[in-house]
C-alpha positions as CSV (number, residue, x, y, z in Angstrom):
1,X,10.8,137.5,98.2
2,X,14.1,136.4,99.8
3,X,17.5,137.2,98.4
4,X,18.1,133.5,97.6
5,X,14.9,133.3,95.6
6,X,15.8,136.4,93.6
7,X,19.2,135.0,92.8
8,X,17.7,131.7,91.7
9,X,15.3,133.5,89.4
10,X,18.1,135.5,87.9
11,X,20.2,132.4,87.2
12,X,17.2,130.6,85.5
13,X,16.5,133.7,83.4
14,X,20.2,133.9,82.3
15,X,20.3,130.2,81.4
16,X,17.0,130.4,79.4
17,X,18.2,133.6,77.7
18,X,21.5,131.9,76.7
19,X,19.7,128.9,75.2
20,X,17.3,131.1,73.2
21,X,20.1,133.3,72.0
22,X,22.3,130.3,71.0
23,X,19.3,128.7,69.2
24,X,18.4,132.0,67.4
25,X,22.0,132.6,66.2
26,X,22.2,129.1,64.6
27,X,19.1,129.7,62.4
28,X,19.1,131.1,58.9
29,X,17.3,134.3,58.0
30,X,14.3,132.3,56.6
31,X,14.2,130.2,59.7
32,X,14.1,133.2,61.9
33,X,11.1,134.6,60.1
34,X,9.3,131.3,60.8
35,X,10.3,131.3,64.4
36,X,8.8,134.8,64.9
37,X,5.3,133.3,64.4
38,X,5.9,130.8,67.2
39,X,6.0,133.6,69.7
40,X,2.9,135.3,68.6
41,X,0.0,135.1,71.1
42,X,-2.5,134.0,68.4
43,X,-1.4,131.8,65.4
44,X,-1.6,133.7,62.2
45,X,-3.9,132.7,59.5
46,X,-2.6,132.1,56.0
47,X,-2.3,135.4,54.2
48,X,-0.7,136.2,50.9
49,X,1.9,139.0,51.1
50,X,3.5,140.3,47.9
51,X,6.6,142.4,47.7
52,X,8.1,143.9,44.5
53,X,11.4,142.4,43.5
54,X,13.9,142.5,40.6
55,X,14.8,139.8,38.1
56,X,18.5,140.0,39.0
57,X,17.6,138.8,42.5
58,X,15.5,135.8,41.4
59,X,17.6,132.6,42.2
60,X,18.8,131.0,39.0
61,X,17.0,133.5,36.6
62,X,19.9,133.4,34.1
63,X,20.1,129.6,34.1
64,X,16.6,128.6,33.0
65,X,15.5,128.4,29.4
66,X,12.6,130.6,30.0
67,X,11.5,130.4,26.4
68,X,10.4,126.9,27.0
69,X,7.5,128.3,29.2
70,X,6.2,130.4,26.3
71,X,3.9,127.7,24.8
72,X,2.2,127.3,28.2
73,X,2.0,131.1,28.6
74,X,0.5,131.5,25.1
75,X,-2.2,128.9,25.9
76,X,-3.2,131.1,28.9
77,X,-3.1,134.2,26.6
78,X,-5.6,132.5,24.3
79,X,-8.0,132.1,27.2
80,X,-7.5,135.7,28.3
81,X,-7.8,137.0,24.8
82,X,-11.3,135.6,24.6
83,X,-12.4,137.7,27.6
84,X,-14.0,141.2,27.2
85,X,-11.7,144.1,28.0
86,X,-13.2,144.9,31.4
87,X,-13.2,141.3,32.6
88,X,-10.8,140.3,35.4
89,X,-8.1,137.8,34.3
90,X,-9.2,135.4,37.0
91,X,-12.7,135.2,38.5
92,X,-11.8,132.5,41.0
93,X,-11.6,134.9,44.0
94,X,-7.8,135.0,44.5
95,X,-6.3,137.4,47.0
96,X,-3.9,138.8,44.4
97,X,-5.4,140.9,41.6
98,X,-4.0,140.1,38.2
99,X,-5.7,143.0,36.5
100,X,-8.1,142.9,33.6
101,X,-7.9,141.3,30.1
102,X,-7.1,144.6,28.5
103,X,-3.9,144.8,30.7
104,X,-2.6,141.5,29.2
105,X,-3.4,142.0,25.5
106,X,-0.2,143.9,24.7
107,X,2.1,141.5,26.4
108,X,0.3,138.5,25.0
109,X,0.5,139.9,21.4
110,X,4.2,140.6,21.9
111,X,4.8,137.1,23.3
112,X,3.2,135.6,20.1
113,X,5.7,137.6,17.9
114,X,8.8,136.3,19.7
115,X,11.1,134.2,17.5
116,X,10.8,130.5,18.4
117,X,13.8,129.1,20.2
118,X,15.4,132.5,20.9
119,X,16.2,132.1,24.7
120,X,17.6,135.6,25.1
121,X,14.7,137.3,23.3
122,X,12.3,135.5,25.7
123,X,14.3,136.5,28.7
124,X,14.4,140.2,27.6
125,X,10.6,140.0,27.0
126,X,9.9,139.0,30.5
127,X,12.5,141.4,32.0
128,X,11.1,144.4,30.2
129,X,7.4,143.7,30.3
130,X,6.9,142.1,33.7
131,X,7.4,142.9,37.4
132,X,8.2,140.0,39.7
133,X,6.5,139.9,43.1
134,X,7.9,137.8,45.9
135,X,5.2,135.8,47.6
136,X,5.1,135.1,51.4
137,X,2.6,133.5,53.8
138,X,2.5,136.4,56.3
139,X,6.3,136.7,56.9
140,X,7.4,133.3,55.8
141,X,8.7,133.1,52.2
142,X,9.0,129.3,52.3
143,X,6.2,127.0,51.2
144,X,5.7,123.4,50.1
145,X,6.0,122.2,46.5
146,X,4.9,118.8,45.3
147,X,4.4,117.2,41.9
148,X,1.7,115.4,39.9
149,X,1.6,113.5,36.6
150,X,-0.6,111.8,34.1
151,X,-0.9,108.1,35.1
152,X,-1.6,105.2,32.8
153,X,-4.3,102.7,33.7
154,X,-5.6,99.6,32.1
155,X,-9.3,99.2,31.4
156,X,-12.2,98.4,29.2
157,X,-15.3,100.1,28.1
158,X,-17.4,97.2,29.4
159,X,-17.2,95.3,32.7
160,X,-15.7,91.9,32.3
161,X,-12.8,89.7,33.6
162,X,-10.5,91.8,35.8
163,X,-12.0,95.1,34.8
164,X,-14.4,95.6,37.7
165,X,-13.5,99.0,39.1
166,X,-15.6,101.8,37.6
167,X,-14.6,105.4,36.7
168,X,-17.8,107.3,37.1
169,X,-19.0,110.3,35.0
170,X,-20.6,113.2,36.8
171,X,-24.0,112.3,38.3
172,X,-26.7,114.6,36.9
173,X,-28.1,115.3,40.4
174,X,-24.7,116.7,41.6
175,X,-24.9,120.4,42.3
176,X,-21.7,122.5,42.4
177,X,-22.2,125.8,44.2
178,X,-19.9,128.8,43.9
179,X,-20.6,130.6,47.1
180,X,-18.9,133.8,45.9
181,X,-21.9,134.4,43.6
182,X,-24.0,134.9,46.7
183,X,-21.7,136.8,49.1
184,X,-18.5,138.7,48.3
185,X,-16.8,137.5,51.5
186,X,-17.2,133.9,50.2
187,X,-15.4,134.4,47.0
188,X,-13.3,131.4,46.1
189,X,-15.4,129.1,48.4
190,X,-17.4,126.2,46.8
191,X,-19.5,123.4,48.0
192,X,-21.3,120.5,46.3
193,X,-24.2,118.3,47.1
194,X,-27.7,117.3,45.9
195,X,-31.1,118.6,46.4
196,X,-33.6,116.7,48.5
197,X,-37.0,118.1,49.4
198,X,-35.9,121.6,48.5
199,X,-32.6,121.5,50.5
200,X,-29.0,121.0,49.5
201,X,-27.6,118.0,51.3
202,X,-24.2,116.3,51.2
203,X,-23.5,114.0,48.3
204,X,-22.4,110.4,48.9
205,X,-18.9,109.9,50.2
206,X,-16.2,107.5,48.9
207,X,-17.3,104.7,51.2
208,X,-20.9,104.9,50.0
209,X,-19.9,105.2,46.3
210,X,-17.6,102.2,46.6
211,X,-20.5,100.3,48.3
212,X,-22.7,100.9,45.2
213,X,-24.4,104.2,45.7
214,X,-24.1,105.0,42.0
215,X,-24.2,101.4,40.6
216,X,-26.7,100.4,37.9
217,X,-27.2,103.9,36.6
218,X,-24.9,103.7,33.5
219,X,-22.6,106.4,34.8
220,X,-19.5,104.3,34.3
221,X,-17.3,105.7,31.5
222,X,-14.8,102.9,31.7
223,X,-13.8,100.0,33.9
224,X,-10.3,99.6,35.2
225,X,-8.5,96.7,36.8
226,X,-7.0,98.2,40.0
227,X,-8.7,100.1,42.8
228,X,-5.4,101.7,43.9
229,X,-4.7,103.0,40.4
230,X,-8.2,104.4,40.2
231,X,-7.7,106.1,43.6
232,X,-4.4,107.7,42.5
233,X,-6.0,108.8,39.2
234,X,-8.5,110.8,41.3
235,X,-5.6,112.4,43.2
236,X,-3.9,113.3,40.0
237,X,-7.1,114.6,38.3
238,X,-6.5,113.2,34.8
239,X,-4.9,110.3,33.1
240,X,-4.9,107.8,30.2
241,X,-6.5,104.3,30.0
242,X,-5.1,101.6,27.8
243,X,-8.1,99.8,26.6
244,X,-8.5,96.0,26.3
245,X,-10.4,96.6,23.0
246,X,-7.4,98.4,21.6
247,X,-6.4,102.0,21.6
248,X,-6.3,104.5,24.5
249,X,-8.7,106.9,26.0
250,X,-7.9,110.1,28.0
251,X,-9.9,111.0,31.0
252,X,-10.1,114.3,32.8
253,X,-11.7,115.9,35.9
254,X,-15.4,116.5,35.5
255,X,-16.6,117.2,39.1
256,X,-16.0,116.3,42.8
257,X,-18.5,115.2,45.4
258,X,-17.9,118.1,47.7
259,X,-16.4,116.1,50.5
260,X,-13.0,117.5,52.0
261,X,-9.8,115.8,50.7
262,X,-7.9,113.8,53.2
263,X,-4.4,112.6,52.6
264,X,-4.1,108.8,53.0
265,X,-0.3,109.3,53.3
266,X,-0.9,111.4,56.4
267,X,-3.3,108.8,57.7
268,X,-0.7,106.1,57.3
269,X,1.9,108.2,59.1
270,X,-0.5,108.8,62.0
271,X,-1.1,105.1,62.3
272,X,2.7,104.6,62.2
273,X,2.5,102.4,59.1
274,X,4.8,104.8,57.3
275,X,7.6,107.1,58.2
276,X,7.0,110.9,57.5
277,X,10.6,111.3,56.2
278,X,10.1,108.6,53.5
279,X,6.4,108.8,52.6
280,X,5.7,109.2,48.9
281,X,3.4,107.9,46.2
282,X,5.7,105.0,45.7
283,X,5.9,104.0,49.4
284,X,2.1,104.4,49.9
285,X,1.5,102.2,46.9
286,X,4.0,99.6,48.1
287,X,2.4,99.5,51.5
288,X,-1.1,99.1,50.0
289,X,0.2,96.2,47.8
290,X,1.7,94.6,50.8
291,X,-1.6,94.9,52.8
292,X,-4.4,94.1,50.3
293,X,-6.9,93.4,53.1
294,X,-6.6,97.0,54.3
295,X,-6.9,98.7,51.0
296,X,-10.6,99.6,51.3
297,X,-10.2,100.9,54.9
298,X,-7.3,103.1,54.0
299,X,-8.8,104.6,50.8
300,X,-12.1,105.3,52.4
301,X,-10.4,107.6,54.9
302,X,-10.5,110.1,52.0
303,X,-14.2,110.9,51.6
304,X,-13.5,113.0,48.5
305,X,-14.4,111.4,45.2
306,X,-13.7,112.7,41.7
307,X,-15.9,112.1,38.6
308,X,-14.4,112.0,35.1
309,X,-15.2,112.7,31.6
310,X,-13.6,111.4,28.4
311,X,-11.3,114.0,26.9
312,X,-10.9,114.2,23.1
313,X,-7.9,115.8,21.5
314,X,-5.0,117.4,23.3
315,X,-4.7,117.1,27.1
316,X,-4.6,116.8,30.0
317,X,-6.7,119.9,30.7
318,X,-6.1,122.0,33.8
319,X,-8.6,124.1,35.8
320,X,-7.9,127.1,33.5
321,X,-9.4,125.1,30.6
322,X,-6.2,124.9,28.6
323,X,-3.9,121.8,28.1
324,X,-1.2,121.4,30.6
325,X,2.5,121.7,29.6
326,X,4.8,119.1,31.2
327,X,7.4,120.8,33.4
328,X,5.9,124.2,32.9
329,X,2.4,124.1,34.3
330,X,1.7,124.6,38.1
331,X,-1.4,124.0,40.2
332,X,-1.9,126.7,42.8
333,X,-4.5,127.5,45.5
334,X,-7.0,129.7,43.7
335,X,-7.9,131.4,47.0
336,X,-4.6,133.2,46.8
337,X,-3.2,133.1,43.2
338,X,-5.0,133.7,39.9
339,X,-4.9,131.3,36.9
340,X,-2.9,132.3,33.8
341,X,0.0,134.2,35.5
342,X,3.7,133.3,35.1
343,X,5.4,132.1,38.2
344,X,9.1,131.8,39.2
345,X,9.8,128.8,41.4
346,X,13.0,128.2,43.3
347,X,12.8,124.8,45.2
348,X,14.3,121.5,45.7
349,X,13.3,118.5,43.5
350,X,14.1,114.8,43.7
351,X,16.6,113.2,41.3
352,X,14.9,111.1,38.6
353,X,16.2,107.9,40.4
354,X,15.6,107.1,44.0
355,X,18.7,107.2,46.2
356,X,20.4,110.0,44.3
357,X,20.8,113.5,45.9
358,X,18.1,116.1,45.5
359,X,18.6,118.9,43.0
360,X,17.7,122.6,42.9
361,X,15.1,123.7,40.5
362,X,14.8,127.3,39.3
363,X,12.1,127.5,36.6
364,X,9.5,129.7,34.9
365,X,6.0,128.2,35.2
366,X,2.4,129.2,34.5
367,X,-0.5,128.8,37.0
368,X,-2.9,126.7,35.1
369,X,-4.5,124.2,37.5
370,X,-5.6,123.7,41.1
371,X,-6.2,120.7,43.4
372,X,-7.9,119.7,46.6
373,X,-4.6,119.2,48.4
374,X,-3.1,122.5,47.2
375,X,-3.8,124.9,50.1
376,X,-1.9,128.0,51.0
377,X,-0.4,131.2,49.5
378,X,3.1,129.7,48.9
379,X,2.1,126.3,47.7
380,X,2.3,124.6,44.3
381,X,2.0,121.3,42.5
382,X,4.3,121.0,39.5
383,X,2.9,119.0,36.5
384,X,5.7,116.6,35.3
385,X,3.8,115.0,32.4
386,X,3.4,111.4,31.3
387,X,5.6,108.3,31.7
388,X,7.7,106.5,34.3
389,X,10.1,109.4,34.9
390,X,7.2,111.8,35.4
391,X,5.7,109.4,37.9
392,X,9.0,109.0,39.8
393,X,9.6,112.8,40.1
394,X,6.0,113.6,41.0
395,X,5.6,110.8,43.5
396,X,8.7,111.8,45.5
397,X,8.5,115.6,45.2
398,X,7.8,117.1,48.6
399,X,10.2,120.1,49.0
400,X,10.4,123.6,50.4
401,X,10.9,126.5,48.2
402,X,10.1,130.1,47.3
403,X,7.7,131.6,44.7
404,X,7.4,134.8,42.7
405,X,4.4,136.0,40.7
406,X,5.2,137.8,37.4
407,X,2.6,140.4,36.3
408,X,2.7,143.0,33.5
409,X,4.2,146.3,34.7
410,X,1.6,148.6,36.0
411,X,-0.5,145.9,37.7
412,X,-0.4,146.1,41.4
413,X,-1.6,142.7,42.8
414,X,-2.0,144.1,46.3
415,X,-5.1,146.0,45.1
416,X,-8.1,143.8,45.9
417,X,-10.0,142.6,42.8
418,X,-13.2,144.4,41.9
419,X,-16.2,143.2,44.0
420,X,-14.2,142.2,47.0
C-alpha cells in the first residue's frame, strides 16, 4: 500500500470519527441507549428488562392524585381475591412474574381500608407496600403510548332504513386456542380458526365477512349506520349504541377471528395518502369520509375482525374481566406484563384541543386490558373513557414515554412464572 493511500485512509477515518463523535455528543442519554442497538450485528428481539427503582425518582410522583387510581386497583383486587392462594396473579404468560394471589391479599385488604379521598394516605400506602421496577425493552427505556376510548354509534336491533351494517356476535364454530396449554414455550400465544374435516383452518377474514360469509345466520346483535364507525368500534374493543327504538345498549369484545391486526393508518401512510407526522384517528376518518369509494378497500387491509356481545350493567369490560376506569386503566402486551398490576406512566399526551401544545402526563394506572395493536414490553394504550374529549385525546395520542411496574415488596418479577 502506498504512502499516499495510507494518508487518504487516515483522513477518511478522522472525518468519519469526527462526525460520529459530534452526532453522539448531541444525543441525550436515552437516545444513546437506542443508538447502541443500531451498531449491534444482529437486531435485538423485544425483551422486557426490569430494574428496581425508588419512588423519589419516579417523574412527577408527588404531583399525581394517586388515590384516584384506587377504585381501579380495588377492582383488580376483587379478581385476585377470588383466586386460590397458590394461583399466579396472571395466567396470560407474561415475562414478568407478579407473584401469587396470596402475595397480594394483604396489600389489597389494606387498600380497601384506606380513607376515601385521602391523597397522602394513598401515596404512603404505595410507597410503603410496593416496589417500583423500571421497564425497558432490552436497553431502551422509551416506548410508545397511545389512547383508546368508548365510542358512540347509532343503530337499531333490526335492519331497516340506514341501519345496514351488522355487528356480529361470536360464531359458534369459532375456536380460540391458547397454545400455552399445549407447550410451555408457547405461553401467551393464541390462534383462532374453525374445524373442517378434523383440522383447524383459518376463519374468514374481514373481506369475506363483509361480503356476507356470516349473513343469514342470525348472528347480528345490532345494525349500525356507518361502516367506518363499526370499524373503529372493533379497534377500540367496546362502545355504546344509541338505538333508534329508544335507549342505549353497550357492546363489548366477545372474540376475534384470529387474523393478524393491520393498521390502516400505516397503510395510508405507505400509500402516501396521509403524513406520518399528523396521522391520527381524526385524520384517518376525515380521509375516509373524503374518499367514500375507497372505504371498503382500505378497511379490508385489516383482515382482523372483532365479534361483540351485549354488555349488561357496568362497563366497558377489559381483558381482566373488570370494568375499565377512565384515565386510570391501561392496556398492555400480555406477553410481557401481567394484568392487575399498578403501573407508573411518564409520557407526553395531546392537549384536549387540536393545535395546542402537548402536555406531560405522570400518572398511576392499572394494567386491565390488552389489544391487537399493543405489542412490546414498553407499550401501553391508555383508556380515556366516553365522550368527545375522550375521543379527541385517544385519537391523537401517539407519544413516547417511560413505564414502571409496581409490585408488592418481596415479589421479584425477574423470576420466571411457574411452568415456564
